[in-house]
C-alpha positions as CSV (number, residue, x, y, z in Angstrom):
1,M,111.3,129.5,66.7
2,Y,111.6,131.9,69.7
3,I,109.0,133.8,71.6
4,C,110.3,137.1,72.9
5,H,108.9,139.7,75.2
6,S,110.2,142.8,77.0
7,T,110.2,142.8,80.7
8,E,108.7,145.8,82.4
9,T,111.3,146.0,85.2
10,T,114.5,145.7,83.1
11,N,113.3,146.7,79.7
12,Q,115.3,143.8,78.3
13,M,114.1,141.2,75.8
14,E,113.6,137.7,77.2
15,C,113.3,134.8,74.7
16,I,112.3,131.2,75.1
17,S,112.4,128.5,72.5
18,V,109.3,126.6,71.5
19,F,111.4,123.6,72.7
20,D,111.3,125.2,76.2
21,M,107.5,125.2,76.1
22,L,106.8,121.9,74.5
23,K,108.2,118.5,75.5
24,I,108.1,115.3,73.6
25,G,107.3,112.3,75.7
26,I,106.1,108.7,75.5
27,G,102.4,109.4,75.8
28,P,99.8,111.9,74.8
29,S,100.2,114.1,78.0
30,S,103.5,115.3,79.4
31,S,101.9,115.8,82.9
32,H,101.0,112.1,82.8
33,T,104.4,110.9,81.5
34,L,107.3,113.3,81.9
35,G,105.9,114.5,85.2
36,P,105.9,111.1,86.8
37,W,109.2,110.2,85.1
38,R,110.9,113.3,86.6
39,A,109.2,112.7,89.9
40,A,110.7,109.2,90.0
41,E,114.1,110.7,89.2
42,R,113.8,113.2,92.0
43,W,112.7,110.6,94.5
44,I,115.8,108.5,93.7
45,D,117.9,111.6,94.2
46,E,116.3,112.1,97.6
47,L,116.9,108.5,98.6
48,K,120.6,108.9,97.7
49,A,120.9,112.3,99.5
50,N,119.4,110.7,102.7
51,D,121.6,107.5,102.4
52,N,118.5,105.3,101.9
53,F,119.0,104.2,98.3
54,N,121.1,101.2,99.1
55,K,118.7,100.1,101.9
56,V,115.7,99.9,99.5
57,E,114.4,96.3,99.1
58,K,110.9,97.1,97.6
59,I,109.1,99.9,95.9
60,E,105.4,100.9,95.6
61,V,104.0,103.7,93.7
62,D,100.5,105.0,94.2
63,L,98.7,107.1,91.6
64,Y,95.7,109.3,92.4
65,G,93.1,111.3,90.5
66,S,93.6,111.8,86.8
67,L,97.0,110.1,86.9
68,S,95.2,107.0,88.0
69,L,92.1,107.3,85.9
70,T,93.9,107.8,82.6
71,G,97.3,106.4,83.6
72,K,97.5,103.2,81.5
73,G,96.1,104.9,78.4
74,H,98.5,107.8,78.8
75,A,101.6,105.5,79.5
76,T,102.0,106.7,83.1
77,D,103.0,103.2,84.2
78,Y,105.7,103.1,81.4
79,A,107.0,106.5,82.5
80,I,107.3,105.4,86.1
81,M,109.1,102.2,85.2
82,L,111.5,104.0,83.0
83,G,112.1,106.7,85.6
84,L,112.7,104.1,88.4
85,S,115.1,102.3,86.0
86,G,117.3,105.4,85.7
87,A,116.5,106.2,82.1
88,D,116.7,109.8,81.0
89,P,113.7,111.0,79.0
90,E,115.9,113.3,77.0
91,T,118.5,110.8,76.0
92,I,116.8,107.3,76.0
93,P,116.8,105.7,72.5
94,T,113.1,105.5,71.7
95,E,113.6,102.1,70.2
96,S,114.6,100.7,73.6
97,I,111.6,101.9,75.6
98,E,109.3,99.0,74.7
99,S,112.0,96.4,75.4
100,I,112.9,97.9,78.8
101,V,109.2,97.9,79.9
102,Q,108.6,94.4,78.6
103,T,111.7,93.1,80.4
104,I,110.4,94.5,83.7
105,K,106.9,93.0,83.0
106,K,108.2,89.6,82.0
107,T,110.8,89.2,84.8
108,N,109.0,91.2,87.5
109,T,112.3,92.8,88.3
110,L,113.6,96.3,87.9
111,R,117.2,97.7,87.7
112,F,116.6,100.4,90.2
113,N,118.3,103.5,88.8
114,D,120.3,101.0,86.7
115,E,122.3,100.2,89.8
116,K,120.5,97.4,91.7
117,K,118.1,94.7,91.0
118,L,114.7,94.8,92.8
119,D,111.7,92.6,92.7
120,F,109.0,94.8,91.0
121,N,105.7,93.7,89.6
122,P,104.1,96.6,87.7
123,D,100.6,95.1,88.2
124,S,100.8,95.2,92.0
125,D,103.6,97.7,92.7
126,I,102.1,100.6,90.6
127,I,98.7,101.1,92.2
128,F,96.0,102.9,90.3
129,N,93.8,104.3,93.1
130,R,90.4,105.5,91.9
131,K,90.2,108.4,94.4
132,F,91.4,112.0,94.2
133,L,93.6,113.6,96.9
134,P,92.4,116.9,98.3
135,F,95.4,118.9,97.2
136,H,95.6,118.4,93.5
137,A,94.1,116.3,90.7
138,N,97.5,114.8,89.7
139,G,98.9,113.1,92.8
140,M,101.3,110.2,93.3
141,S,103.4,108.8,96.2
142,F,106.5,106.7,96.3
143,C,107.1,104.3,99.2
144,S,110.3,102.4,99.8
145,Y,110.7,99.5,102.1
146,G,113.9,98.1,103.6
147,F,114.9,95.0,105.5
148,N,111.8,93.1,106.8
149,F,109.7,95.5,104.7
150,N,110.0,98.3,107.2
151,V,109.0,101.6,105.5
152,L,112.1,103.6,104.8
153,T,110.6,106.6,103.0
154,F,107.2,107.9,101.9
155,T,107.1,110.8,99.5
156,S,104.1,112.4,97.9
157,R,104.2,114.5,94.7
158,F,101.5,116.9,93.5
159,R,101.0,119.0,90.4
160,L,103.5,117.3,88.3
161,F,105.4,119.2,85.7
162,C,107.8,117.9,83.1
163,R,110.8,120.0,83.5
């Protein structure tokens, strides 16, 4: 099914598929799953672009506002773990999602972007803050630490979309 409309400036028809508007994710809310998943992917891309990826020894993720308050029920923690693991939400076999998450939880390790093993305890490294940030209701930050736990990067994301 396509939705089409004529633009005023060009008088041409523009069409988008219903699949462009709706995304299927692992939880009931794409802003709480696909948004954080894609944010983790973008953060990894930034780390690589700035030559920091290989220096990362530890990761912490802070969630704020509605991401924090409904995050576990909406599988935000799962989405973050999968995004940090390098899984692609469009191609991951759905039957492997639970086993990836359970492996991370049982071993307290993460295959960061499926490239390097890091200690990662979801219970302490994904922090569900009960406060709202001033900019937007859906906020999160990623922090990476290097040698001797010196902060390498700190990146905040707001108004998460699932593109």
